N, C-alpha and C positions, 0 to 999 in steps of 0.2 A: 619587227623592223623591216622596212622595204629594202629591196636589193640595192637601190642607189645609195641609201644611207648606210647600209652594211658595207658597201664598197668604200664609202668615205671614212667610216670608222676604221677599216683595215688600213687605209692610206694614212690616217692620223697616227695609228699605232706604229706603223712602219717608220713614219717620220720621226717620232719621238724615240723609238728604239735606236735609230741611226744616230741621233744627236747624243744619246747617252753613250753609245759605243765610241763615238768620235771625240766627244768633248767632256763626258762625265756630267753633263747638265743639259737642260732643255732650252736654256736661254742665256745668251752671252751676258746680258745685263745683271744676272744673278751672281756673277763672279767678280764684278768690280766693287771698289770700296763704296762709291756713291750708290750703286745698285743695291748693295747689302743694307746701306743706311735707309734707303726707301722702304725696304722690307721691314726694318725695325720700326719705322714710323707707322707703317700700316698695321703691324702687330699691336702697337700701342693703341691705335684707333679701335681695333676690334676689341681689345681688352676693355676699353672705356665703354663700348656699346654693350658688351656682355656682362659687365660687372653687376648691373641691376638684376640680371637673370640668375645669379648665383644664389643658392640657398644658404642662409647664414648658419644653419645647423648641420651642414654637410661638408665633409672633408673634400669630396670630389667636386670638380667644377661642372659647368654647364655641359650638356651633351651636344656636340657639334659635328656636323657632316661637312667635310671639305671635298668639294668637287674639283677633280683634276689637280691633285696634289703634286703630281710629277715625282721628282726625286727629293721632295721635302725642302726645297730651297726657301720657301716661305713658311712651311710648317715648323721648322726648327726655331726661327726667331719668335714665332707665335707661342710655342710651347715653353720657350725660355721665359717669356713674360707671364704665361699662365700654365705652369708645370702640372697643375692638377686638372687641366682641361680633359674631359672625356672626348677625345677626338677620334673620329672615324675618317681616315683618309682614303679616297678612292681615285683610281686612275685606270686608263685603258691599257697602259703599258706595264707589263709585269717586270720588265727590266728597270723601269723607274722605281717601282715599288720595292724591288730588292734593295736598292740604295736607301730608300726612305726607311725601311724597316731597320737596316743596319745603323743608320745615323740617328734614329729616334729611339734606340734601344733603352736609353736611360729614362725615358718617360713611360711609366708603367700603365698610364691610362690611354695611351695612343695605340691604335690598331689600324691595319691597312688591308684593303680588299681590292682585287682587280675587278672593276665594275664599269660597264659602259654607262655613262651618266644618263643616257636616254632611257635606261631600264632601272633606274634607281629605286622606283617604287615597288618593283617585283623581285629584284635581285637579292639573293642570299649573300651575306646575312643582314642586309639593310632592312628587308621587309619586316623583320621582327620589331624594329624600332620605328616603323612608319607611324607618323602622327605624334612622335615623342621628342623629336629633336628641338633643342632650344634655338639652334641657328643652323642655316645652310650657308657656307661661305665659299669663296673662290678667289684666287689671285691670278688674274690673266687666263681664266679658263672658259668663261662664258662666250667669249668671241670665237672660240673654236667649235661652238655647238649651236643647235637651233634654239635660240634664246627663249622663245615662247614656250616650247615644250619643257625646257629645263626649269623655267620659273613656275610653270604649272605643277610639275612634279615636286619641286621644292616646297610649294604650298602643301602638298599632300604629306610630305615628310615632316613638316613642322607641327608642333603643338600650337594651340591658340595662344597668341601673343609672341610666338617665335619670330625670329628675324632672318631675312636674307641679307647677306653682306658680300658684295663683290667689288673688286678693283679691276677695271677694264680700260683698254686704250680709248682715247677720245678722238673721234674722227675730225674734230675741229682743229686739232693740232697739225700744223703743216707737215712735220716729219712723219707723223702717224698716217696722215692721209696718203702721202707718197708711198710709204712702206706697205700699206695694205692694198693699194690699188695699182701699183706698177710691178708687173711680174718679176722683172730681173732684179729689182730692189728687194722684193720679197725673198727671192732665192739667196741673194747675197747676204741678207741679215738672218737667214735661217728660219724664216716663217714657213708654215705649211701653206699649200696652194689655196685652201678654202677659208683660212681665217680672215677676219675682218676687224672692224672697230665700230663704235657706236656714237650716234648723236644723242645727247642726253635727253632731249625732249621726247624722242621716240621711245626711249626706255621708260621714261616717266609715264607716258601715256599707256604703254603696255602693262606696266605694274598696276596702274589704276584700273585698267580694263579687267585684269585678272583678279581684282578684289583686294589687293593689298592696301594698307593704310600707312600713315606716317612715312610717306615716300620722300626720300632724299636722293637726288642724283646731282652731285657736285663735281666740277672740274678741280683737279688737284695736280700736283707734281710739275713744278718747274725745275726740280732737281733731277737733271739728266744723269743716267748711269755712267756716262763718259766724263763727267766733271772730275778733275783731278782730286786726289785725296786732300791736298792742302787747301783746296777751295770749297770742300764739301760743307763745312760749317757755315761759311759766309753765304753760299748759294742757298743753303737750307733756310736761313733767315730771310733772304730776299724772296724765296719761293713762298714762304708763309705770308709775306706781305702782298705779293702779286695775286695770291689766291683770294684776296679780299677786295681786289680792285675790279669794279664793274666793267664789263667789256673785255678787259685784258685777261681776266680769269678764265674766260671761255676757251682760251688756247692752251690750257694746261695739258700735260701729256696723258693724263689718266682721268678716269671718272670713279668717284666713290659712290657706290649704289647701296642704299639701305632701304628696307621696307619691312613692314610688320604684317603678320597674318592676322586678319580681323578676328 
Protein backbone atom coordinates (compact mmCIF):
# COMPACT_ATOMS: atom_id res chain seq x y z
CA UNK A 1 0.00 0.00 0.00
CA UNK A 2 1.40 3.42 -0.92
CA UNK A 3 1.92 6.05 1.78
CA UNK A 4 -1.00 8.23 0.59
CA UNK A 5 -3.44 5.34 0.74
CA UNK A 6 -2.02 4.20 4.07
CA UNK A 7 -2.67 7.66 5.47
CA UNK A 8 -6.20 7.61 4.07
CA UNK A 9 -6.84 4.21 5.68
CA UNK A 10 -5.63 5.56 9.02
CA UNK A 11 -7.92 8.56 8.63
CA UNK A 12 -10.92 6.33 7.83
CA UNK A 13 -10.17 4.11 10.82
CA UNK A 14 -9.95 7.12 13.13
CA UNK A 15 -13.19 8.52 11.68
CA UNK A 16 -15.17 5.35 12.36
CA UNK A 17 -13.58 4.79 15.75
CA UNK A 18 -14.73 8.27 16.74
CA UNK A 19 -18.29 7.67 15.51
CA UNK A 20 -18.48 4.45 17.52
CA UNK A 21 -17.20 6.18 20.64
CA UNK A 22 -19.58 9.13 20.28
CA UNK A 23 -22.71 7.50 18.88
CA UNK A 24 -22.34 3.71 19.12
CA UNK A 25 -22.84 3.43 15.35
CA UNK A 26 -21.16 4.61 12.16
CA UNK A 27 -24.18 6.18 10.43
CA UNK A 28 -27.13 8.11 11.84
CA UNK A 29 -29.51 6.50 9.32
CA UNK A 30 -28.99 3.05 10.81
CA UNK A 31 -30.70 4.14 14.04
CA UNK A 32 -34.04 5.43 12.67
CA UNK A 33 -37.11 3.29 12.08
CA UNK A 34 -37.15 3.92 8.32
CA UNK A 35 -33.38 3.43 8.12
CA UNK A 36 -33.69 0.03 9.78
CA UNK A 37 -36.53 -0.86 7.40
CA UNK A 38 -34.28 -0.06 4.44
CA UNK A 39 -31.72 -2.52 5.82
CA UNK A 40 -34.41 -5.19 6.17
CA UNK A 41 -35.45 -4.70 2.53
CA UNK A 42 -31.82 -4.89 1.39
CA UNK A 43 -31.29 -8.06 3.42
CA UNK A 44 -34.26 -9.67 1.68
CA UNK A 45 -32.87 -8.61 -1.69
CA UNK A 46 -29.58 -10.33 -0.90
CA UNK A 47 -31.42 -13.41 0.35
CA UNK A 48 -33.29 -13.68 -2.96
CA UNK A 49 -30.04 -13.32 -4.93
CA UNK A 50 -28.14 -15.87 -2.81
CA UNK A 51 -30.93 -18.44 -2.57
CA UNK A 52 -29.96 -20.12 -5.87
CA UNK A 53 -26.36 -20.49 -4.60
CA UNK A 54 -27.34 -22.50 -1.51
CA UNK A 55 -26.58 -26.21 -1.67
CA UNK A 56 -29.78 -28.20 -1.08
CA UNK A 57 -27.93 -30.99 0.76
CA UNK A 58 -26.04 -28.65 3.10
CA UNK A 59 -27.17 -27.22 6.45
CA UNK A 60 -24.74 -24.30 6.14
CA UNK A 61 -25.59 -21.44 3.83
CA UNK A 62 -23.47 -19.75 1.15
CA UNK A 63 -19.99 -18.49 2.03
CA UNK A 64 -20.13 -14.68 1.97
CA UNK A 65 -17.52 -11.97 2.51
CA UNK A 66 -18.91 -8.66 3.78
CA UNK A 67 -16.66 -5.70 3.05
CA UNK A 68 -16.85 -2.88 5.59
CA UNK A 69 -19.37 -4.46 7.96
CA UNK A 70 -18.85 -1.75 10.58
CA UNK A 71 -20.69 -2.47 13.83
CA UNK A 72 -23.01 -4.96 12.03
CA UNK A 73 -25.97 -2.59 11.56
CA UNK A 74 -26.69 -4.32 8.24
CA UNK A 75 -25.13 -7.67 9.10
CA UNK A 76 -27.69 -8.37 11.82
CA UNK A 77 -30.84 -8.03 9.64
CA UNK A 78 -29.11 -10.09 6.96
CA UNK A 79 -28.31 -12.89 9.42
CA UNK A 80 -31.85 -12.79 10.75
CA UNK A 81 -33.09 -13.49 7.23
CA UNK A 82 -30.32 -16.05 6.57
CA UNK A 83 -29.21 -17.39 9.98
CA UNK A 84 -27.13 -20.20 8.45
CA UNK A 85 -25.13 -17.86 6.24
CA UNK A 86 -21.39 -18.49 6.54
CA UNK A 87 -20.53 -14.84 6.78
CA UNK A 88 -17.05 -13.36 7.15
CA UNK A 89 -17.41 -9.72 8.17
CA UNK A 90 -14.43 -7.42 7.68
CA UNK A 91 -13.74 -3.85 8.69
CA UNK A 92 -10.78 -1.58 9.27
CA UNK A 93 -12.02 -0.53 12.73
CA UNK A 94 -11.47 -2.98 15.60
CA UNK A 95 -13.83 -0.91 17.73
CA UNK A 96 -16.62 -1.51 15.22
CA UNK A 97 -15.81 -5.20 15.13
CA UNK A 98 -15.97 -5.52 18.91
CA UNK A 99 -19.63 -4.46 18.71
CA UNK A 100 -20.25 -6.67 15.69
CA UNK A 101 -18.91 -9.75 17.48
CA UNK A 102 -20.98 -8.99 20.58
CA UNK A 103 -24.24 -8.39 18.72
CA UNK A 104 -23.84 -11.34 16.32
CA UNK A 105 -22.87 -13.89 18.98
CA UNK A 106 -26.13 -15.82 18.42
CA UNK A 107 -25.14 -16.64 14.82
CA UNK A 108 -22.64 -19.52 14.94
CA UNK A 109 -21.55 -19.27 11.30
CA UNK A 110 -20.59 -15.57 11.45
CA UNK A 111 -17.02 -14.50 12.13
CA UNK A 112 -15.26 -11.14 11.95
CA UNK A 113 -11.75 -10.02 11.06
CA UNK A 114 -9.99 -6.65 11.14
CA UNK A 115 -8.84 -6.35 7.52
CA UNK A 116 -8.07 -3.46 5.21
CA UNK A 117 -10.36 -4.14 2.23
CA UNK A 118 -7.56 -3.29 -0.19
CA UNK A 119 -5.57 -6.26 1.13
CA UNK A 120 -8.39 -8.79 1.19
CA UNK A 121 -6.72 -11.21 -1.23
CA UNK A 122 -3.62 -11.61 0.94
CA UNK A 123 -4.88 -10.88 4.46
CA UNK A 124 -5.23 -13.69 6.96
CA UNK A 125 -7.55 -15.47 7.45
CA UNK A 126 -9.25 -14.47 4.17
CA UNK A 127 -6.49 -15.76 1.92
CA UNK A 128 -7.36 -19.36 2.80
CA UNK A 129 -10.82 -18.90 1.21
CA UNK A 130 -9.61 -16.99 -1.83
CA UNK A 131 -11.49 -18.18 -4.89
CA UNK A 132 -14.17 -19.93 -2.80
CA UNK A 133 -16.62 -17.22 -1.74
CA UNK A 134 -20.14 -17.45 -3.14
CA UNK A 135 -20.57 -13.69 -2.80
CA UNK A 136 -18.76 -10.50 -1.82
CA UNK A 137 -21.23 -7.96 -0.43
CA UNK A 138 -21.21 -4.48 1.05
CA UNK A 139 -23.70 -1.99 2.39
CA UNK A 140 -22.44 1.56 1.95
CA UNK A 141 -18.79 0.52 1.96
CA UNK A 142 -17.56 0.70 -1.64
CA UNK A 143 -17.85 4.50 -1.77
CA UNK A 144 -15.21 4.76 0.98
CA UNK A 145 -12.72 2.75 -1.09
CA UNK A 146 -10.95 2.71 -4.48
CA UNK A 147 -13.75 0.93 -6.31
CA UNK A 148 -11.67 -0.50 -9.16
CA UNK A 149 -9.22 -2.18 -6.80
CA UNK A 150 -11.97 -3.53 -4.54
CA UNK A 151 -13.97 -4.96 -7.44
CA UNK A 152 -10.83 -6.51 -8.92
CA UNK A 153 -9.97 -8.15 -5.61
CA UNK A 154 -13.57 -9.23 -5.12
CA UNK A 155 -13.25 -11.10 -8.43
CA UNK A 156 -10.25 -12.97 -7.04
CA UNK A 157 -12.11 -13.87 -3.85
CA UNK A 158 -15.13 -15.28 -5.71
CA UNK A 159 -15.60 -18.77 -7.05
CA UNK A 160 -16.75 -18.98 -10.69
CA UNK A 161 -20.41 -17.99 -10.76
CA UNK A 162 -20.08 -16.03 -7.49
CA UNK A 163 -21.69 -12.62 -7.08
CA UNK A 164 -20.72 -9.14 -6.01
CA UNK A 165 -23.64 -7.30 -4.37
CA UNK A 166 -23.28 -3.75 -3.10
CA UNK A 167 -25.68 -1.01 -2.00
CA UNK A 168 -24.14 2.43 -2.54
CA UNK A 169 -25.20 6.12 -2.66
CA UNK A 170 -26.45 7.42 -5.98
CA UNK A 171 -24.79 10.64 -7.14
CA UNK A 172 -27.89 11.49 -9.21
CA UNK A 173 -29.88 12.01 -6.01
CA UNK A 174 -29.83 15.76 -5.11
CA UNK A 175 -29.29 15.24 -1.37
CA UNK A 176 -26.51 12.70 -1.98
CA UNK A 177 -24.81 15.02 -4.48
CA UNK A 178 -24.80 17.88 -1.96
CA UNK A 179 -23.75 15.64 0.91
CA UNK A 180 -20.78 14.15 -0.92
CA UNK A 181 -19.53 17.33 -2.56
CA UNK A 182 -20.04 20.14 -0.04
CA UNK A 183 -17.48 19.84 2.79
CA UNK A 184 -19.47 21.47 5.61
CA UNK A 185 -22.53 19.29 4.82
CA UNK A 186 -20.25 16.26 4.84
CA UNK A 187 -18.99 17.16 8.30
CA UNK A 188 -22.47 17.96 9.59
CA UNK A 189 -23.83 14.56 8.50
CA UNK A 190 -20.85 12.59 9.79
CA UNK A 191 -19.28 11.65 6.45
CA UNK A 192 -15.58 11.01 6.15
CA UNK A 193 -13.64 13.58 4.07
CA UNK A 194 -12.82 11.18 1.21
CA UNK A 195 -16.07 9.30 0.70
CA UNK A 196 -18.07 9.87 -2.48
CA UNK A 197 -21.03 8.45 -4.44
CA UNK A 198 -21.48 6.80 -7.84
CA UNK A 199 -23.07 7.37 -11.24
CA UNK A 200 -24.54 4.06 -12.22
CA UNK A 201 -23.33 4.01 -15.83
CA UNK A 202 -19.74 4.45 -14.69
CA UNK A 203 -20.03 1.48 -12.34
CA UNK A 204 -21.65 -0.61 -15.06
CA UNK A 205 -18.82 0.19 -17.46
CA UNK A 206 -16.21 -0.61 -14.81
CA UNK A 207 -17.77 -3.98 -13.98
CA UNK A 208 -17.92 -4.84 -17.68
CA UNK A 209 -14.29 -3.82 -18.15
CA UNK A 210 -13.25 -6.07 -15.24
CA UNK A 211 -14.91 -9.08 -16.85
CA UNK A 212 -18.10 -9.41 -14.83
CA UNK A 213 -21.32 -10.60 -16.47
CA UNK A 214 -24.99 -10.36 -15.50
CA UNK A 215 -24.39 -6.75 -14.51
CA UNK A 216 -27.22 -4.87 -12.80
CA UNK A 217 -26.83 -1.31 -11.47
CA UNK A 218 -30.26 0.00 -10.51
CA UNK A 219 -31.43 3.10 -8.62
CA UNK A 220 -33.47 2.28 -5.49
CA UNK A 221 -34.54 3.90 -2.22
CA UNK A 222 -37.05 6.69 -2.14
CA UNK A 223 -37.63 5.62 1.47
CA UNK A 224 -35.50 8.18 3.31
CA UNK A 225 -34.18 7.27 6.78
CA UNK A 226 -35.84 10.39 8.26
CA UNK A 227 -39.37 9.36 7.20
CA UNK A 228 -41.45 9.16 10.42
CA UNK A 229 -42.43 5.70 11.65
CA UNK A 230 -46.15 6.21 10.95
CA UNK A 231 -45.40 6.99 7.29
CA UNK A 232 -42.82 4.27 6.64
CA UNK A 233 -45.27 1.73 5.20
CA UNK A 234 -46.94 4.23 2.88
CA UNK A 235 -43.66 5.70 1.63
CA UNK A 236 -42.26 2.20 1.13
CA UNK A 237 -45.11 1.41 -1.28
CA UNK A 238 -44.67 4.73 -3.08
CA UNK A 239 -40.93 4.10 -3.30
CA UNK A 240 -41.51 0.71 -4.92
CA UNK A 241 -43.63 2.43 -7.57
CA UNK A 242 -41.19 5.28 -8.20
CA UNK A 243 -38.35 2.77 -8.70
CA UNK A 244 -40.20 1.56 -11.82
CA UNK A 245 -40.87 4.98 -13.38
CA UNK A 246 -38.41 5.80 -16.20
CA UNK A 247 -36.54 9.02 -15.57
CA UNK A 248 -37.84 9.48 -12.04
CA UNK A 249 -36.14 6.31 -10.85
CA UNK A 250 -32.73 7.78 -11.67
CA UNK A 251 -33.00 10.02 -8.60
CA UNK A 252 -33.34 7.22 -6.03
CA UNK A 253 -31.09 7.62 -3.03
CA UNK A 254 -29.08 4.44 -3.56
CA UNK A 255 -27.82 2.01 -6.18
CA UNK A 256 -28.20 -1.76 -6.12
CA UNK A 257 -25.09 -3.24 -7.75
CA UNK A 258 -24.97 -6.89 -8.74
CA UNK A 259 -22.62 -8.75 -11.07
CA UNK A 260 -21.37 -12.30 -11.58
CA UNK A 261 -17.88 -13.70 -11.97
CA UNK A 262 -17.70 -15.23 -15.44
